[in-house]
C-alpha positions as CSV (number, residue, x, y, z in Angstrom):
1,M,71.8,179.3,-23.3
2,N,74.2,182.1,-23.1
3,A,77.9,181.6,-23.3
4,P,80.0,182.6,-20.2
5,A,81.5,186.3,-20.7
6,A,85.2,186.2,-21.9
7,S,86.5,187.8,-18.9
8,H,85.6,184.7,-16.8
9,A,86.9,182.3,-19.7
10,T,90.5,181.0,-18.4
11,L,93.2,178.7,-20.5
12,G,95.1,175.9,-19.4
13,A,98.1,176.1,-17.0
14,R,101.1,177.2,-18.0
15,D,104.6,177.6,-16.6
16,G,106.7,180.6,-16.8
17,V,109.2,182.8,-15.1
18,V,108.8,186.2,-13.3
19,E,110.5,188.7,-15.3
20,E,110.2,191.7,-13.2
21,F,107.8,192.7,-10.3
22,D,107.0,196.4,-8.9
23,D,106.2,196.1,-5.3
24,D,104.8,199.5,-5.2
25,R,102.3,199.1,-7.7
26,G,101.9,195.3,-7.3
27,L,102.4,194.3,-11.0
28,G,104.4,192.1,-12.7
29,T,105.2,190.0,-15.9
30,V,105.7,186.5,-16.3
31,V,107.4,185.1,-19.6
32,A,106.6,181.6,-21.0
33,R,107.7,180.5,-24.2
34,G,108.8,183.8,-25.2
35,E,105.6,185.7,-24.8
36,R,104.9,188.0,-21.6
37,F,101.8,188.3,-19.8
38,E,101.2,190.8,-16.9
39,F,99.6,190.1,-13.7
40,H,98.5,192.0,-10.5
41,C,99.5,191.0,-6.8
42,T,96.1,190.1,-6.3
43,A,96.4,187.3,-8.9
44,I,99.1,185.4,-7.0
45,A,97.4,182.3,-5.5
46,D,98.8,182.0,-1.9
47,G,97.3,185.6,-1.1
48,S,100.6,186.8,-0.9
49,R,101.7,190.5,-2.3
50,H,104.9,189.9,-3.8
51,V,106.8,187.1,-5.9
52,A,110.7,187.1,-6.4
53,V,111.9,187.8,-9.8
54,G,113.6,184.9,-11.5
55,A,110.9,182.6,-9.5
56,V,109.4,179.9,-11.9
57,V,105.5,180.1,-11.6
58,R,102.4,178.1,-12.8
59,F,99.6,180.2,-13.9
60,T,96.3,180.4,-15.9
61,L,95.3,183.0,-18.5
62,A,92.2,185.0,-19.0
63,A,91.3,188.0,-20.4
64,G,91.7,191.2,-18.3
65,H,90.6,194.5,-18.9
66,G,90.5,195.6,-22.5
67,G,90.3,191.9,-23.6
68,R,94.2,191.3,-23.2
69,L,95.1,188.1,-21.9
70,E,96.9,188.2,-18.6
71,A,98.4,185.8,-16.0
72,R,96.2,184.6,-12.8
73,D,96.3,181.9,-10.0
74,V,99.9,182.3,-10.1
75,S,101.8,179.9,-7.9
76,P,105.0,178.4,-7.5
77,A,105.7,175.8,-10.0
78,G,109.0,173.8,-8.5
79,P,111.8,172.7,-10.5
80,V,111.3,173.6,-14.2
81,P,113.8,173.8,-17.2
82,L,113.8,177.4,-17.8
83,E,115.1,177.3,-21.6
84,P,111.9,176.8,-23.2
85,F,110.3,179.7,-21.4
86,L,113.3,182.4,-22.0
87,E,113.6,181.3,-25.9
88,G,111.4,183.3,-28.3
């Protein structure tokens, strides 16, 4: 039996903060514990095409194009302390 392709494998849920979001391109960056992960607006779980900068979100990680980890299933996380996510 073959292992699933890396592009379909996801890692556990993480909480982070949206650092930037470009509405024109539909691309954003979320920061979690000092690491930055990109996401596309199609990765927003509720189907919306925008997420506010500074929003606390929960997401999973998956290998994207070129094998880099990217955020998927991005959704509001609710009240979470910000300090652990912003420090490097």
